[in-house]
PDBQT receptor file of N, H, CA, C and O in Angstrom, charges set to zero:
ATOM      1  N   MET A   1      87.460  89.265 115.565  1.00  0.00    +0.000 N 
ATOM      2  CA  MET A   1      88.209  90.557 115.367  1.00  0.00    +0.000 C 
ATOM      3  C   MET A   1      87.819  91.500 114.001  1.00  0.00    +0.000 C 
ATOM      4  O   MET A   1      88.283  92.629 113.844  1.00  0.00    +0.000 OA
ATOM      5  N   VAL A   2      87.152  91.032 113.315  1.00  0.00    +0.000 N 
ATOM      6  H   VAL A   2      86.775  90.115 113.442  1.00  0.00    +0.000 HD
ATOM      7  CA  VAL A   2      86.304  91.943 112.257  1.00  0.00    +0.000 C 
ATOM      8  C   VAL A   2      84.982  92.413 112.348  1.00  0.00    +0.000 C 
ATOM      9  O   VAL A   2      84.451  93.359 111.766  1.00  0.00    +0.000 OA
ATOM     10  N   ASP A   3      84.318  91.236 113.548  1.00  0.00    +0.000 N 
ATOM     11  H   ASP A   3      84.750  90.468 114.021  1.00  0.00    +0.000 HD
ATOM     12  CA  ASP A   3      83.257  91.853 113.969  1.00  0.00    +0.000 C 
ATOM     13  C   ASP A   3      83.849  93.394 115.277  1.00  0.00    +0.000 C 
ATOM     14  O   ASP A   3      83.322  94.494 115.109  1.00  0.00    +0.000 OA
ATOM     15  N   ARG A   4      84.319  93.313 115.789  1.00  0.00    +0.000 N 
ATOM     16  H   ARG A   4      84.747  92.419 115.926  1.00  0.00    +0.000 HD
ATOM     17  CA  ARG A   4      85.211  94.092 116.527  1.00  0.00    +0.000 C 
ATOM     18  C   ARG A   4      85.104  95.586 115.657  1.00  0.00    +0.000 C 
ATOM     19  O   ARG A   4      84.408  96.535 116.019  1.00  0.00    +0.000 OA
ATOM     20  N   LEU A   5      85.889  95.556 114.533  1.00  0.00    +0.000 N 
ATOM     21  H   LEU A   5      86.454  94.785 114.239  1.00  0.00    +0.000 HD
ATOM     22  CA  LEU A   5      86.800  96.353 113.528  1.00  0.00    +0.000 C 
ATOM     23  C   LEU A   5      85.279  97.280 113.318  1.00  0.00    +0.000 C 
ATOM     24  O   LEU A   5      85.159  98.461 113.644  1.00  0.00    +0.000 OA
ATOM     25  N   LYS A   6      84.082  96.342 112.638  1.00  0.00    +0.000 N 
ATOM     26  H   LYS A   6      84.180  95.382 112.373  1.00  0.00    +0.000 HD
ATOM     27  CA  LYS A   6      83.107  96.677 112.001  1.00  0.00    +0.000 C 
ATOM     28  C   LYS A   6      82.399  97.673 112.738  1.00  0.00    +0.000 C 
ATOM     29  O   LYS A   6      82.067  98.753 112.250  1.00  0.00    +0.000 OA
ATOM     30  N   ALA A   7      82.108  97.233 114.197  1.00  0.00    +0.000 N 
ATOM     31  H   ALA A   7      82.378  96.355 114.594  1.00  0.00    +0.000 HD
ATOM     32  CA  ALA A   7      81.513  97.881 115.001  1.00  0.00    +0.000 C 
ATOM     33  C   ALA A   7      82.292  99.384 115.285  1.00  0.00    +0.000 C 
ATOM     34  O   ALA A   7      81.753 100.490 115.247  1.00  0.00    +0.000 OA
ATOM     35  N   ALA A   8      83.928  99.032 115.624  1.00  0.00    +0.000 N 
ATOM     36  H   ALA A   8      84.366  98.134 115.656  1.00  0.00    +0.000 HD
ATOM     37  CA  ALA A   8      84.272 100.639 115.602  1.00  0.00    +0.000 C 
ATOM     38  C   ALA A   8      83.961 101.296 114.458  1.00  0.00    +0.000 C 
ATOM     39  O   ALA A   8      83.592 102.403 114.849  1.00  0.00    +0.000 OA
ATOM     40  N   LEU A   9      83.876 101.263 112.987  1.00  0.00    +0.000 N 
ATOM     41  H   LEU A   9      84.176 100.364 112.669  1.00  0.00    +0.000 HD
ATOM     42  CA  LEU A   9      83.799 101.848 112.179  1.00  0.00    +0.000 C 
ATOM     43  C   LEU A   9      82.569 102.373 112.076  1.00  0.00    +0.000 C 
ATOM     44  O   LEU A   9      82.489 103.471 111.526  1.00  0.00    +0.000 OA
ATOM     45  N   ASP A  10      81.047 101.573 112.688  1.00  0.00    +0.000 N 
ATOM     46  H   ASP A  10      81.113 100.681 113.135  1.00  0.00    +0.000 HD
ATOM     47  CA  ASP A  10      79.972 101.625 112.340  1.00  0.00    +0.000 C 
ATOM     48  C   ASP A  10      79.811 102.862 113.510  1.00  0.00    +0.000 C 
ATOM     49  O   ASP A  10      78.901 103.672 113.329  1.00  0.00    +0.000 OA
ATOM     50  N   ALA A  11      80.790 103.028 114.844  1.00  0.00    +0.000 N 
ATOM     51  H   ALA A  11      81.529 102.371 114.991  1.00  0.00    +0.000 HD
ATOM     52  CA  ALA A  11      80.373 104.103 115.769  1.00  0.00    +0.000 C 
ATOM     53  C   ALA A  11      80.927 105.407 115.600  1.00  0.00    +0.000 C 
ATOM     54  O   ALA A  11      80.751 106.457 116.219  1.00  0.00    +0.000 OA
ATOM     55  N   LYS A  12      81.777 105.042 114.427  1.00  0.00    +0.000 N 
ATOM     56  H   LYS A  12      81.920 104.189 113.924  1.00  0.00    +0.000 HD
ATOM     57  CA  LYS A  12      82.524 106.258 114.189  1.00  0.00    +0.000 C 
ATOM     58  C   LYS A  12      81.845 107.485 113.477  1.00  0.00    +0.000 C 
ATOM     59  O   LYS A  12      81.223 107.426 112.416  1.00  0.00    +0.000 OA
ATOM     60  N   THR A  13      82.091 108.712 114.309  1.00  0.00    +0.000 N 
ATOM     61  H   THR A  13      82.596 108.760 115.170  1.00  0.00    +0.000 HD
ATOM     62  CA  THR A  13      81.158 109.842 113.802  1.00  0.00    +0.000 C 
ATOM     63  C   THR A  13      82.200 111.288 113.431  1.00  0.00    +0.000 C 
ATOM     64  O   THR A  13      81.705 112.402 113.602  1.00  0.00    +0.000 OA
ATOM     65  N   ASP A  14      83.509 111.169 112.971  1.00  0.00    +0.000 N 
ATOM     66  H   ASP A  14      83.911 110.264 112.832  1.00  0.00    +0.000 HD
ATOM     67  CA  ASP A  14      84.089 112.245 112.933  1.00  0.00    +0.000 C 
ATOM     68  C   ASP A  14      84.908 111.016 111.626  1.00  0.00    +0.000 C 
ATOM     69  O   ASP A  14      85.286 109.850 111.740  1.00  0.00    +0.000 OA
ATOM     70  N   SER A  15      84.911 112.036 110.399  1.00  0.00    +0.000 N 
ATOM     71  H   SER A  15      84.605 112.984 110.305  1.00  0.00    +0.000 HD
ATOM     72  CA  SER A  15      85.639 111.790 109.462  1.00  0.00    +0.000 C 
ATOM     73  C   SER A  15      87.203 111.496 109.643  1.00  0.00    +0.000 C 
ATOM     74  O   SER A  15      87.940 110.627 109.178  1.00  0.00    +0.000 OA
ATOM     75  N   ASP A  16      87.465 112.883 110.753  1.00  0.00    +0.000 N 
ATOM     76  H   ASP A  16      86.867 113.589 111.130  1.00  0.00    +0.000 HD
ATOM     77  CA  ASP A  16      89.188 112.755 110.746  1.00  0.00    +0.000 C 
ATOM     78  C   ASP A  16      89.511 111.944 111.975  1.00  0.00    +0.000 C 
ATOM     79  O   ASP A  16      90.476 112.334 112.633  1.00  0.00    +0.000 OA
ATOM     80  N   PHE A  17      88.777 110.744 112.442  1.00  0.00    +0.000 N 
ATOM     81  H   PHE A  17      87.994 110.427 111.908  1.00  0.00    +0.000 HD
ATOM     82  CA  PHE A  17      88.817 109.862 113.431  1.00  0.00    +0.000 C 
ATOM     83  C   PHE A  17      89.840 108.434 112.218  1.00  0.00    +0.000 C 
ATOM     84  O   PHE A  17      89.607 108.184 111.036  1.00  0.00    +0.000 OA
ATOM     85  N   VAL A  18      90.603 107.984 112.870  1.00  0.00    +0.000 N 
ATOM     86  H   VAL A  18      90.793 108.187 113.831  1.00  0.00    +0.000 HD
ATOM     87  CA  VAL A  18      91.131 106.671 112.295  1.00  0.00    +0.000 C 
ATOM     88  C   VAL A  18      90.973 105.559 112.921  1.00  0.00    +0.000 C 
ATOM     89  O   VAL A  18      91.172 105.598 114.135  1.00  0.00    +0.000 OA
ATOM     90  N   VAL A  19      90.682 104.603 112.469  1.00  0.00    +0.000 N 
ATOM     91  H   VAL A  19      90.520 104.572 111.483  1.00  0.00    +0.000 HD
ATOM     92  CA  VAL A  19      90.253 102.868 112.682  1.00  0.00    +0.000 C 
ATOM     93  C   VAL A  19      91.363 102.237 112.548  1.00  0.00    +0.000 C 
ATOM     94  O   VAL A  19      91.312 101.832 111.387  1.00  0.00    +0.000 OA
ATOM     95  N   MET A  20      92.258 101.921 112.960  1.00  0.00    +0.000 N 
ATOM     96  H   MET A  20      92.300 102.250 113.904  1.00  0.00    +0.000 HD
ATOM     97  CA  MET A  20      93.670 101.010 112.576  1.00  0.00    +0.000 C 
ATOM     98  C   MET A  20      93.264  99.855 113.330  1.00  0.00    +0.000 C 
ATOM     99  O   MET A  20      92.856  99.891 114.491  1.00  0.00    +0.000 OA
ATOM    100  N   ALA A  21      93.434  98.519 112.400  1.00  0.00    +0.000 N 
ATOM    101  H   ALA A  21      93.766  98.490 111.457  1.00  0.00    +0.000 HD
ATOM    102  CA  ALA A  21      93.514  97.365 112.549  1.00  0.00    +0.000 C 
ATOM    103  C   ALA A  21      94.981  96.591 112.567  1.00  0.00    +0.000 C 
ATOM    104  O   ALA A  21      95.787  96.713 111.645  1.00  0.00    +0.000 OA
ATOM    105  N   ARG A  22      95.245  95.670 113.898  1.00  0.00    +0.000 N 
ATOM    106  H   ARG A  22      94.590  95.571 114.647  1.00  0.00    +0.000 HD
ATOM    107  CA  ARG A  22      96.429  95.278 113.734  1.00  0.00    +0.000 C 
ATOM    108  C   ARG A  22      96.546  93.833 113.849  1.00  0.00    +0.000 C 
ATOM    109  O   ARG A  22      95.662  93.168 114.390  1.00  0.00    +0.000 OA
ATOM    110  N   THR A  23      97.651  93.299 113.340  1.00  0.00    +0.000 N 
ATOM    111  H   THR A  23      98.369  93.839 112.900  1.00  0.00    +0.000 HD
ATOM    112  CA  THR A  23      97.806  91.490 113.412  1.00  0.00    +0.000 C 
ATOM    113  C   THR A  23      98.961  91.328 114.219  1.00  0.00    +0.000 C 
ATOM    114  O   THR A  23      99.754  92.257 114.375  1.00  0.00    +0.000 OA
ATOM    115  N   ASP A  24      99.102  90.285 114.709  1.00  0.00    +0.000 N 
ATOM    116  H   ASP A  24      98.457  89.531 114.582  1.00  0.00    +0.000 HD
ATOM    117  CA  ASP A  24      99.874  89.979 115.721  1.00  0.00    +0.000 C 
ATOM    118  C   ASP A  24     100.008  88.547 114.773  1.00  0.00    +0.000 C 
ATOM    119  O   ASP A  24     100.920  87.834 115.194  1.00  0.00    +0.000 OA
ATOM    120  N   ALA A  25      99.617  88.241 114.126  1.00  0.00    +0.000 N 
ATOM    121  H   ALA A  25      98.877  88.820 113.784  1.00  0.00    +0.000 HD
ATOM    122  CA  ALA A  25      99.486  86.729 113.340  1.00  0.00    +0.000 C 
ATOM    123  C   ALA A  25     100.666  86.020 113.125  1.00  0.00    +0.000 C 
ATOM    124  O   ALA A  25     100.859  84.901 113.601  1.00  0.00    +0.000 OA
ATOM    125  N   LEU A  26     101.619  86.738 112.291  1.00  0.00    +0.000 N 
ATOM    126  H   LEU A  26     101.462  87.647 111.904  1.00  0.00    +0.000 HD
ATOM    127  CA  LEU A  26     103.044  86.787 111.914  1.00  0.00    +0.000 C 
ATOM    128  C   LEU A  26     103.977  85.657 113.040  1.00  0.00    +0.000 C 
ATOM    129  O   LEU A  26     104.635  84.626 112.903  1.00  0.00    +0.000 OA
ATOM    130  N   SER A  27     103.721  86.222 113.752  1.00  0.00    +0.000 N 
ATOM    131  H   SER A  27     103.186  87.060 113.864  1.00  0.00    +0.000 HD
ATOM    132  CA  SER A  27     104.540  85.271 114.984  1.00  0.00    +0.000 C 
ATOM    133  C   SER A  27     104.329  84.472 115.564  1.00  0.00    +0.000 C 
ATOM    134  O   SER A  27     105.144  83.868 116.261  1.00  0.00    +0.000 OA
ATOM    135  N   VAL A  28     102.740  84.145 115.401  1.00  0.00    +0.000 N 
ATOM    136  H   VAL A  28     102.078  84.636 114.834  1.00  0.00    +0.000 HD
ATOM    137  CA  VAL A  28     102.423  83.029 115.665  1.00  0.00    +0.000 C 
ATOM    138  C   VAL A  28     101.904  81.985 114.640  1.00  0.00    +0.000 C 
ATOM    139  O   VAL A  28     102.203  80.793 114.709  1.00  0.00    +0.000 OA
ATOM    140  N   GLU A  29     101.220  82.441 113.825  1.00  0.00    +0.000 N 
ATOM    141  H   GLU A  29     100.977  83.410 113.769  1.00  0.00    +0.000 HD
ATOM    142  CA  GLU A  29     100.415  81.597 112.959  1.00  0.00    +0.000 C 
ATOM    143  C   GLU A  29     101.219  81.425 111.373  1.00  0.00    +0.000 C 
ATOM    144  O   GLU A  29     101.104  80.447 110.634  1.00  0.00    +0.000 OA
ATOM    145  N   GLY A  30     102.087  82.728 111.093  1.00  0.00    +0.000 N 
ATOM    146  H   GLY A  30     102.181  83.522 111.694  1.00  0.00    +0.000 HD
ATOM    147  CA  GLY A  30     102.937  82.799 109.759  1.00  0.00    +0.000 C 
ATOM    148  C   GLY A  30     102.320  83.587 108.854  1.00  0.00    +0.000 C 
ATOM    149  O   GLY A  30     101.152  83.946 109.000  1.00  0.00    +0.000 OA
ATOM    150  N   LEU A  31     103.102  83.941 107.779  1.00  0.00    +0.000 N 
ATOM    151  H   LEU A  31     104.051  83.650 107.660  1.00  0.00    +0.000 HD
ATOM    152  CA  LEU A  31     102.963  85.015 106.957  1.00  0.00    +0.000 C 
ATOM    153  C   LEU A  31     101.518  85.184 106.233  1.00  0.00    +0.000 C 
ATOM    154  O   LEU A  31     100.837  86.207 106.168  1.00  0.00    +0.000 OA
ATOM    155  N   ASP A  32     101.182  83.609 105.592  1.00  0.00    +0.000 N 
ATOM    156  H   ASP A  32     101.736  82.778 105.646  1.00  0.00    +0.000 HD
ATOM    157  CA  ASP A  32      99.859  83.615 105.327  1.00  0.00    +0.000 C 
ATOM    158  C   ASP A  32      98.681  84.154 106.197  1.00  0.00    +0.000 C 
ATOM    159  O   ASP A  32      98.095  85.180 105.852  1.00  0.00    +0.000 OA
ATOM    160  N   ALA A  33      98.388  83.580 107.139  1.00  0.00    +0.000 N 
ATOM    161  H   ALA A  33      98.864  82.746 107.419  1.00  0.00    +0.000 HD
ATOM    162  CA  ALA A  33      97.808  83.993 108.330  1.00  0.00    +0.000 C 
ATOM    163  C   ALA A  33      97.822  85.533 108.384  1.00  0.00    +0.000 C 
ATOM    164  O   ALA A  33      96.834  86.257 108.264  1.00  0.00    +0.000 OA
ATOM    165  N   ALA A  34      98.820  85.838 108.540  1.00  0.00    +0.000 N 
ATOM    166  H   ALA A  34      99.623  85.250 108.638  1.00  0.00    +0.000 HD
ATOM    167  CA  ALA A  34      98.404  88.072 108.768  1.00  0.00    +0.000 C 
ATOM    168  C   ALA A  34      98.063  88.559 107.467  1.00  0.00    +0.000 C 
ATOM    169  O   ALA A  34      97.205  89.430 107.320  1.00  0.00    +0.000 OA
ATOM    170  N   VAL A  35      98.895  87.874 106.202  1.00  0.00    +0.000 N 
ATOM    171  H   VAL A  35      99.592  87.167 106.321  1.00  0.00    +0.000 HD
ATOM    172  CA  VAL A  35      98.102  88.292 105.196  1.00  0.00    +0.000 C 
ATOM    173  C   VAL A  35      96.438  88.099 104.831  1.00  0.00    +0.000 C 
ATOM    174  O   VAL A  35      95.690  88.751 104.103  1.00  0.00    +0.000 OA
ATOM    175  N   GLU A  36      96.178  86.653 105.854  1.00  0.00    +0.000 N 
ATOM    176  H   GLU A  36      96.786  86.123 106.445  1.00  0.00    +0.000 HD
ATOM    177  CA  GLU A  36      94.599  86.759 105.365  1.00  0.00    +0.000 C 
ATOM    178  C   GLU A  36      93.604  87.426 106.703  1.00  0.00    +0.000 C 
ATOM    179  O   GLU A  36      92.399  87.206 106.817  1.00  0.00    +0.000 OA
ATOM    180  N   ARG A  37      94.405  88.248 107.618  1.00  0.00    +0.000 N 
ATOM    181  H   ARG A  37      95.385  88.427 107.525  1.00  0.00    +0.000 HD
ATOM    182  CA  ARG A  37      93.753  88.576 108.534  1.00  0.00    +0.000 C 
ATOM    183  C   ARG A  37      93.609  90.374 108.020  1.00  0.00    +0.000 C 
ATOM    184  O   ARG A  37      92.693  91.158 108.272  1.00  0.00    +0.000 OA
ATOM    185  N   ALA A  38      94.922  90.608 107.208  1.00  0.00    +0.000 N 
ATOM    186  H   ALA A  38      95.666  89.972 107.004  1.00  0.00    +0.000 HD
ATOM    187  CA  ALA A  38      95.026  92.001 106.926  1.00  0.00    +0.000 C 
ATOM    188  C   ALA A  38      94.186  92.182 105.812  1.00  0.00    +0.000 C 
ATOM    189  O   ALA A  38      94.071  93.384 105.573  1.00  0.00    +0.000 OA
ATOM    190  N   VAL A  39      93.596  91.518 105.088  1.00  0.00    +0.000 N 
ATOM    191  H   VAL A  39      93.689  90.541 105.282  1.00  0.00    +0.000 HD
ATOM    192  CA  VAL A  39      92.610  91.550 103.527  1.00  0.00    +0.000 C 
ATOM    193  C   VAL A  39      91.528  91.411 104.379  1.00  0.00    +0.000 C 
ATOM    194  O   VAL A  39      90.916  92.476 104.290  1.00  0.00    +0.000 OA
ATOM    195  N   ALA A  40      90.821  90.504 105.343  1.00  0.00    +0.000 N 
ATOM    196  H   ALA A  40      91.318  89.640 105.416  1.00  0.00    +0.000 HD
ATOM    197  CA  ALA A  40      89.936  90.505 106.029  1.00  0.00    +0.000 C 
ATOM    198  C   ALA A  40      89.613  91.920 106.314  1.00  0.00    +0.000 C 
ATOM    199  O   ALA A  40      88.609  92.473 105.866  1.00  0.00    +0.000 OA
ATOM    200  N   PHE A  41      90.760  92.664 107.304  1.00  0.00    +0.000 N 
ATOM    201  H   PHE A  41      91.575  92.214 107.669  1.00  0.00    +0.000 HD
ATOM    202  CA  PHE A  41      90.753  94.179 107.785  1.00  0.00    +0.000 C 
ATOM    203  C   PHE A  41      90.523  94.985 106.660  1.00  0.00    +0.000 C 
ATOM    204  O   PHE A  41      89.551  95.740 106.681  1.00  0.00    +0.000 OA
ATOM    205  N   GLN A  42      91.232  94.951 105.716  1.00  0.00    +0.000 N 
ATOM    206  H   GLN A  42      92.022  94.338 105.698  1.00  0.00    +0.000 HD
ATOM    207  CA  GLN A  42      90.942  96.090 104.856  1.00  0.00    +0.000 C 
ATOM    208  C   GLN A  42      89.511  95.909 103.861  1.00  0.00    +0.000 C 
ATOM    209  O   GLN A  42      89.178  96.847 103.136  1.00  0.00    +0.000 OA
ATOM    210  N   GLU A  43      88.794  94.767 103.892  1.00  0.00    +0.000 N 
ATOM    211  H   GLU A  43      89.064  94.005 104.481  1.00  0.00    +0.000 HD
ATOM    212  CA  GLU A  43      87.528  94.192 103.128  1.00  0.00    +0.000 C 
ATOM    213  C   GLU A  43      86.437  95.114 104.338  1.00  0.00    +0.000 C 
ATOM    214  O   GLU A  43      85.540  95.886 104.001  1.00  0.00    +0.000 OA
ATOM    215  N   ALA A  44      86.740  94.841 105.456  1.00  0.00    +0.000 N 
ATOM    216  H   ALA A  44      87.468  94.214 105.730  1.00  0.00    +0.000 HD
ATOM    217  CA  ALA A  44      86.020  95.526 106.448  1.00  0.00    +0.000 C 
ATOM    218  C   ALA A  44      85.727  97.130 106.548  1.00  0.00    +0.000 C 
ATOM    219  O   ALA A  44      84.840  97.826 107.042  1.00  0.00    +0.000 OA
ATOM    220  N   GLY A  45      87.144  97.392 105.695  1.00  0.00    +0.000 N 
ATOM    221  H   GLY A  45      87.865  96.827 105.293  1.00  0.00    +0.000 HD
ATOM    222  CA  GLY A  45      86.985  98.967 105.850  1.00  0.00    +0.000 C 
ATOM    223  C   GLY A  45      87.805  99.565 106.503  1.00  0.00    +0.000 C 
ATOM    224  O   GLY A  45      87.547 100.766 106.581  1.00  0.00    +0.000 OA
ATOM    225  N   ALA A  46      88.974  99.154 107.175  1.00  0.00    +0.000 N 
ATOM    226  H   ALA A  46      89.184  98.179 107.111  1.00  0.00    +0.000 HD
ATOM    227  CA  ALA A  46      90.062  99.342 108.223  1.00  0.00    +0.000 C 
ATOM    228  C   ALA A  46      90.469 100.306 107.370  1.00  0.00    +0.000 C 
ATOM    229  O   ALA A  46      90.652 100.171 106.160  1.00  0.00    +0.000 OA
ATOM    230  N   ASP A  47      90.676 101.746 108.332  1.00  0.00    +0.000 N 
ATOM    231  H   ASP A  47      90.528 101.855 109.315  1.00  0.00    +0.000 HD
ATOM    232  CA  ASP A  47      91.240 102.844 107.331  1.00  0.00    +0.000 C 
ATOM    233  C   ASP A  47      92.958 102.521 107.523  1.00  0.00    +0.000 C 
ATOM    234  O   ASP A  47      93.782 103.021 106.757  1.00  0.00    +0.000 OA
ATOM    235  N   MET A  48      93.265 101.791 108.439  1.00  0.00    +0.000 N 
ATOM    236  H   MET A  48      92.596 101.385 109.061  1.00  0.00    +0.000 HD
ATOM    237  CA  MET A  48      95.070 101.683 108.167  1.00  0.00    +0.000 C 
ATOM    238  C   MET A  48      95.007 100.287 108.919  1.00  0.00    +0.000 C 
ATOM    239  O   MET A  48      94.286 100.112 109.902  1.00  0.00    +0.000 OA
ATOM    240  N   ILE A  49      95.847  99.282 108.357  1.00  0.00    +0.000 N 
ATOM    241  H   ILE A  49      96.433  99.424 107.559  1.00  0.00    +0.000 HD
ATOM    242  CA  ILE A  49      96.509  98.027 109.078  1.00  0.00    +0.000 C 
ATOM    243  C   ILE A  49      97.965  98.016 109.556  1.00  0.00    +0.000 C 
ATOM    244  O   ILE A  49      98.783  98.539 108.800  1.00  0.00    +0.000 OA
ATOM    245  N   PHE A  50      98.311  97.596 110.477  1.00  0.00    +0.000 N 
ATOM    246  H   PHE A  50      97.646  97.171 111.091  1.00  0.00    +0.000 HD
ATOM    247  CA  PHE A  50      99.757  97.544 111.246  1.00  0.00    +0.000 C 
ATOM    248  C   PHE A  50      99.338  96.145 111.366  1.00  0.00    +0.000 C 
ATOM    249  O   PHE A  50      98.387  95.714 112.019  1.00  0.00    +0.000 OA
ATOM    250  N   ALA A  51     100.576  95.178 110.304  1.00  0.00    +0.000 N 
ATOM    251  H   ALA A  51     101.348  95.528 109.774  1.00  0.00    +0.000 HD
ATOM    252  CA  ALA A  51     101.219  94.277 110.818  1.00  0.00    +0.000 C 
ATOM    253  C   ALA A  51     102.354  94.121 111.429  1.00  0.00    +0.000 C 
ATOM    254  O   ALA A  51     103.490  94.245 110.971  1.00  0.00    +0.000 OA
ATOM    255  N   GLU A  52     101.959  93.799 112.656  1.00  0.00    +0.000 N 
ATOM    256  H   GLU A  52     101.036  93.698 113.029  1.00  0.00    +0.000 HD
ATOM    257  CA  GLU A  52     103.280  93.547 113.995  1.00  0.00    +0.000 C 
ATOM    258  C   GLU A  52     104.505  92.781 113.418  1.00  0.00    +0.000 C 
ATOM    259  O   GLU A  52     104.256  92.032 112.473  1.00  0.00    +0.000 OA
ATOM    260  N   ALA A  53     105.445  92.839 113.732  1.00  0.00    +0.000 N 
ATOM    261  H   ALA A  53     105.647  93.448 114.499  1.00  0.00    +0.000 HD
ATOM    262  CA  ALA A  53     106.920  92.234 113.437  1.00  0.00    +0.000 C 
ATOM    263  C   ALA A  53     107.383  91.542 112.110  1.00  0.00    +0.000 C 
ATOM    264  O   ALA A  53     108.039  90.524 111.887  1.00  0.00    +0.000 OA
ATOM    265  N   LEU A  54     106.528  92.904 110.966  1.00  0.00    +0.000 N 
ATOM    266  H   LEU A  54     105.995  93.731 111.147  1.00  0.00    +0.000 HD
ATOM    267  CA  LEU A  54     107.192  92.044 109.703  1.00  0.00    +0.000 C 
ATOM    268  C   LEU A  54     108.582  92.490 109.608  1.00  0.00    +0.000 C 
ATOM    269  O   LEU A  54     108.780  93.493 110.294  1.00  0.00    +0.000 OA
ATOM    270  N   THR A  55     109.646  92.046 108.950  1.00  0.00    +0.000 N 
ATOM    271  H   THR A  55     109.485  91.231 108.392  1.00  0.00    +0.000 HD
ATOM    272  CA  THR A  55     110.973  92.375 108.891  1.00  0.00    +0.000 C 
ATOM    273  C   THR A  55     111.414  92.345 107.402  1.00  0.00    +0.000 C 
ATOM    274  O   THR A  55     112.472  92.836 107.010  1.00  0.00    +0.000 OA
ATOM    275  N   ASP A  56     110.622  91.803 106.713  1.00  0.00    +0.000 N 
ATOM    276  H   ASP A  56     109.762  91.404 107.032  1.00  0.00    +0.000 HD
ATOM    277  CA  ASP A  56     111.226  91.883 105.215  1.00  0.00    +0.000 C 
ATOM    278  C   ASP A  56     109.861  92.103 104.502  1.00  0.00    +0.000 C 
ATOM    279  O   ASP A  56     108.784  91.521 104.627  1.00  0.00    +0.000 OA
ATOM    280  N   ILE A  57     110.439  93.593 103.364  1.00  0.00    +0.000 N 
ATOM    281  H   ILE A  57     111.314  94.066 103.262  1.00  0.00    +0.000 HD
ATOM    282  CA  ILE A  57     109.158  93.803 102.551  1.00  0.00    +0.000 C 
ATOM    283  C   ILE A  57     108.603  92.541 101.551  1.00  0.00    +0.000 C 
ATOM    284  O   ILE A  57     107.607  92.640 100.835  1.00  0.00    +0.000 OA
ATOM    285  N   GLU A  58     109.309  91.550 101.641  1.00  0.00    +0.000 N 
ATOM    286  H   GLU A  58     110.118  91.469 102.223  1.00  0.00    +0.000 HD
ATOM    287  CA  GLU A  58     108.728  90.723 100.592  1.00  0.00    +0.000 C 
ATOM    288  C   GLU A  58     108.162  89.555 101.361  1.00  0.00    +0.000 C 
ATOM    289  O   GLU A  58     107.586  88.645 100.766  1.00  0.00    +0.000 OA
TER     290      GLU A  58
């Protein structure tokens, strides 16, 4: 998914266009996997990250 994210970011021509990365890993793989994916998305340059199904701030 990081490769797809990078491709979208590379194709972006308008600075007002926002690329949001989303992960559903929490429900299937657990919190650690969701955090790992979110960090990978951030490092790849995502403008926003949406972690699906988080129910607790901690």
